[in-house]
C-alpha positions in Angstrom: 31.5 6.5 2.0 31.9 7.1 5.8 32.7 10.8 5.3 29.8 13.1 6.3 28.4 14.9 3.3 25.5 16.8 4.9 25.2 19.2 7.7 22.5 18.3 10.3 20.3 21.1 9.0 20.6 19.7 5.5 19.8 16.2 6.7 16.7 17.4 8.5 15.6 19.4 5.4 16.0 16.3 3.3 13.9 14.3 5.8 11.1 16.9 5.6 11.1 16.7 1.8 10.9 12.9 2.0 7.9 13.2 4.4 6.2 15.6 1.9 6.9 13.2 -1.0 5.4 10.3 1.0 2.4 12.4 1.9 1.7 13.1 -1.8 2.0 9.4 -2.6 -0.3 8.4 0.2 -2.9 11.1 -0.8 -3.0 9.6 -4.3 -3.4 6.1 -2.9 -6.2 7.3 -0.7 -7.9 9.0 -3.6 -8.0 5.7 -5.6 -9.0 3.4 -2.7 -12.5 2.0 -2.5 -14.5 2.2 0.7 -14.0 -1.5 1.3 -10.2 -1.1 1.2 -10.1 2.1 3.3 -8.8 0.3 6.5 -6.2 -1.6 4.4 -5.0 1.7 2.9 -4.7 3.3 6.3 -2.7 0.3 7.6 -0.4 0.4 4.6 0.0 4.2 5.0 1.1 3.6 8.6 3.6 0.9 7.5 5.1 3.3 5.0 5.3 6.1 7.6 6.9 3.8 10.2 9.5 2.7 7.7 10.4 6.2 6.8 10.4 7.4 10.4 12.7 4.5 11.5 15.1 5.1 8.7 15.3 8.9 9.3 15.8 8.4 13.0 18.7 5.9 12.3 20.2 8.4 9.8 20.1 11.2 12.4 21.6 9.0 15.1 24.4 7.8 12.8 25.1 11.4 11.7 25.4 12.6 15.3 27.7 9.7 16.2 29.9 10.3 13.2 30.1 14.1 13.8 31.4 13.5 17.3 28.3 14.9 19.2 29.5 18.4 18.8 26.1 20.0 19.7 25.4 20.9 23.3 22.6 19.2 25.2 20.5 22.4 25.0 21.0 22.6 21.2 20.0 18.9 20.8 16.9 19.4 22.9 15.9 22.4 20.8 16.4 20.4 17.6 14.2 17.6 19.0 11.5 20.1 20.0 11.6 21.8 16.6 11.4 18.5 14.8 8.5 17.3 16.9 6.6 20.5 16.2 7.3 20.5 12.5 7.0 16.8 11.7 3.6 15.5 10.5 3.4 11.8 9.5 1.3 10.8 6.5 -0.9 8.8 8.9 -1.6 12.0 10.9 -2.3 14.0 7.8 -4.7 11.4 6.5 -6.5 11.6 9.8 -6.6 15.3 9.5 -8.2 15.0 6.0 -11.0 12.9 7.6 -12.0 15.5 10.3 -15.3 17.1 9.8 -16.3 20.7 10.8 -17.4 19.6 14.2 -14.0 18.2 15.1 -12.3 21.3 13.8 -14.4 23.4 16.1 -13.4 21.2 19.0 -9.8 21.7 18.1 -10.3 25.4 18.7 -11.4 25.0 22.3 -7.9 24.3 23.8 -6.7 27.4 22.0 -9.3 29.6 23.6 -8.5 28.1 27.0 -4.9 29.0 26.5 -5.5 32.8 26.4 -3.2 34.5 29.0 -4.9 35.6 32.2 -4.0 38.9 33.8 -3.8 37.4 37.2 -0.8 35.3 36.3 2.9 36.5 36.0 4.8 37.5 33.0 6.6 34.1 32.9 3.2 32.3 32.5 2.2 34.8 29.8 5.3 34.1 27.7 4.8 30.4 28.0 1.2 30.6 26.7 2.3 33.0 23.9 4.9 30.5 22.8 2.4 27.7 22.8 0.0 29.8 20.8 2.7 30.5 18.3 3.5 26.8 18.0 -0.1 25.9 17.4 -0.4 28.6 14.7 2.8 27.3 13.2 1.5 23.7 13.3 -1.8 24.7 11.6 0.0 26.6 8.9 2.3 23.7 8.2 -0.6 21.3 8.1 -2.4 23.5 5.6 0.6 23.9 3.5 1.2 20.1 3.4 -2.4 19.6 2.5 -2.2 22.0 -0.4 1.1 20.6 -1.7 -0.2 17.0 -1.4 -3.5 17.9 -3.1 -1.7 19.6 -6.0 0.6 16.6 -6.6 -2.2 14.1 -6.3 -4.4 16.1 -8.7 -1.9 15.7 -11.5 -1.4 12.0 -11.0 -3.3 9.8 -13.5 -6.4 8.0 -12.1 -5.1 4.5 -12.6 -8.3 2.8 -11.4 -10.4 4.7 -14.0 -7.9 3.9 -16.8 -7.8 0.2 -15.9 -11.6 -0.2 -15.6 -12.1 1.5 -19.0 -9.4 -0.6 -20.7 -10.8 -3.9 -19.4 -14.4 -2.9 -20.3 -13.2 -2.4 -23.9 -11.3 -5.7 -23.9 -14.4 -7.6 -22.6 -16.6 -5.9 -25.2 -14.3 -6.9 -28.0 -14.0 -10.5 -26.7 -17.7 -10.8 -26.0 -17.1 -11.5 -22.4 -18.6 -10.2 -19.1 -17.2 -10.2 -15.7 -18.4 -12.3 -12.8 -17.4 -10.5 -9.6 -15.4 -12.5 -7.0 -15.0 -11.4 -3.4 -11.5 -9.8 -2.9 -10.6 -11.9 0.2 -7.2 -13.5 -0.7 -8.9 -16.5 -2.3 -9.9 -14.6 -5.5 -7.7 -16.5 -7.9 -9.0 -19.9 -6.7 -12.6 -18.7 -6.5 -12.3 -17.4 -10.1 -11.0 -20.7 -11.4 -13.7 -22.5 -9.4 -16.3 -20.4 -11.2 -14.7 -21.1 -14.6 -14.5 -24.9 -14.0 -18.2 -24.9 -13.1 -19.1 -22.7 -16.1 -16.9 -24.2 -18.8 -16.1 -27.8 -17.5 -19.3 -28.4 -15.6 -17.2 -29.3 -12.5 -18.0 -28.1 -9.0 -14.6 -27.7 -7.3 -14.2 -25.8 -4.0 -11.5 -23.3 -3.2 -9.9 -25.6 -0.6 -9.6 -28.4 -3.1 -8.1 -26.1 -5.7 -5.6 -24.8 -3.2 -4.6 -28.4 -2.3 -4.3 -29.5 -5.9 -2.1 -26.5 -6.8 0.1 -27.0 -3.8 0.5 -30.7 -4.5 1.4 -30.1 -8.2 4.0 -27.6 -7.2 5.5 -30.0 -4.6 5.7 -32.7 -7.3 7.5 -30.5 -9.8 10.1 -28.6 -7.9 12.4 -28.0 -10.8 9.6 -26.2 -12.7 8.5 -24.0 -9.9 11.6 -23.4 -7.7 12.8 -20.4 -9.8 9.6 -18.6 -8.9 10.3 -18.8 -5.2 13.2 -16.3 -4.9 12.5 -14.1 -1.9 13.6 -10.5 -2.8 13.3 -9.3 0.8 15.7 -12.0 2.2 17.7 -12.4 -1.0 17.3 -16.2 -0.8 15.3 -19.1 -2.2 12.1 -19.8 -0.3 11.5 -23.3 0.9 9.1 -25.0 -1.5 7.4 -27.0 1.3 6.9 -23.9 3.5 5.4 -22.0 0.5 3.0 -24.8 -0.6 1.9 -25.3 3.0 0.9 -21.6 3.1 -0.9 -21.9 -0.3 -2.8 -25.0 0.9 -3.7 -23.9 4.5 -4.0 -20.0 4.5 -5.5 -17.2 2.5 -2.2 -16.5 0.8 -2.8 -14.9 -2.6 -2.3 -17.2 -5.6 -0.5 -16.1 -8.8 1.3 -17.3 -11.9 2.6 -20.5 -10.3 -0.9 -21.6 -9.1 -2.4 -20.7 -12.6 0.3 -22.9 -14.3 -0.2 -25.7 -11.8 -4.0 -25.8 -12.1 -3.9 -25.6 -15.9 -1.9 -28.8 -15.8 -4.1 -30.4 -13.2 -7.2 -29.8 -15.4 -5.5 -30.2 -18.8 -6.7 -26.9 -20.1 -5.4 -23.5 -21.2 -5.9 -20.6 -18.8 -5.9 -17.0 -20.0 -5.7 -13.9 -17.9 -6.9 -10.6 -19.4 -5.2 -7.4 -18.1 -5.0 -3.7 -18.8 -2.1 -2.4 -20.8 -0.5 -5.8 -21.5 -1.1 -8.7 -23.7 -3.3 -11.5 -22.4 -1.3 -14.0 -20.3 -1.8 -17.6 -21.4 -0.5 -20.9 -20.2 -0.8 -24.5 -21.3 -2.1 -23.8 -24.8 -1.7 -27.5 -25.5 -4.4 -28.4 -23.0 -7.3 -30.5 -24.4 -10.1 -29.2 -22.3 -12.0 -25.8 -22.7 -10.0 -22.7 -21.8 -10.6 -21.0 -18.5 -10.8 -17.2 -18.7 -9.8 -14.8 -16.0 -9.3 -11.0 -15.7 -6.6 -9.4 -13.5 -6.7 -6.0 -11.8 -3.7 -4.2 -10.4 -5.1 -0.8 -9.4 -8.9 -1.1 -9.1 -9.2 -2.7 -5.7 -7.3 -0.4 -3.3 -3.9 -1.7 -2.6 -4.6 -5.3 -3.6 -4.2 -7.2 -6.8 -7.4 -9.0 -7.8 -8.8 -11.7 -10.1 -12.4 -12.0 -11.5 -14.0 -14.7 -13.6 -14.9 -14.0 -17.3 -18.1 -15.5 -18.6 -19.4 -15.4 -22.1 -21.6 -12.3 -22.8 
């Protein structure tokens, strides 16, 4: 596997294609994002871009090391200059998409100032001409990327619209209506709090629910340990560390916390979702069922839970 299978030009071409693919993905994400999630979308875009840039930089360095550094310093500098001119990160492109006509007019000011003056020598004229060509090349590349990304995004399904329509139909069939919960990291616990008040006549706060869920998970490690595998680190996460986070931070809750609280309150909990069967736990619970709805695509990048009340 150590044998070089690409030329440097092929490697750079592949990198540019990866950048275009990422831009198309990010454009689709931005199209589906709500206004409240715009900053989160931009932050995630930057993370994706940073990851891609770091990997590509490492690949290029490893390639040059394995090829014995055969290019001259002058050639290497030319490659770096070319790459810097041609490369436009997804974050930069998204910023470009947000510019209004006033900003675009301001961008033209430096170009006008860069017109060659007859009082300066030929060397200066050539320098300005090259700069003008680079700016023109940059503008053309940006426009091409915008068009390609827009075309790819336009054919992607609107997952948010599909999800909202499906859940609206499910709620209508089940004679339920949604009660909106703030998407702040506490949405699962806030939804369960609303359900306990609505269906069990119990007023339980989010901090209390977090503590109860964490305590139940700690007391039943054999049941919950299999859910704590960390795919990033390829190891089991410490149950105490995890439950401390659940109890004391805004860490999102999920299936484990739903299972734990269904046992704590001796009731079934169901979670309606689009495109899949309703998720149910603790059917043997003796108290009234708590009913939630789960969104994957309708709240920007984040998953979200709402409470379901009777219509």
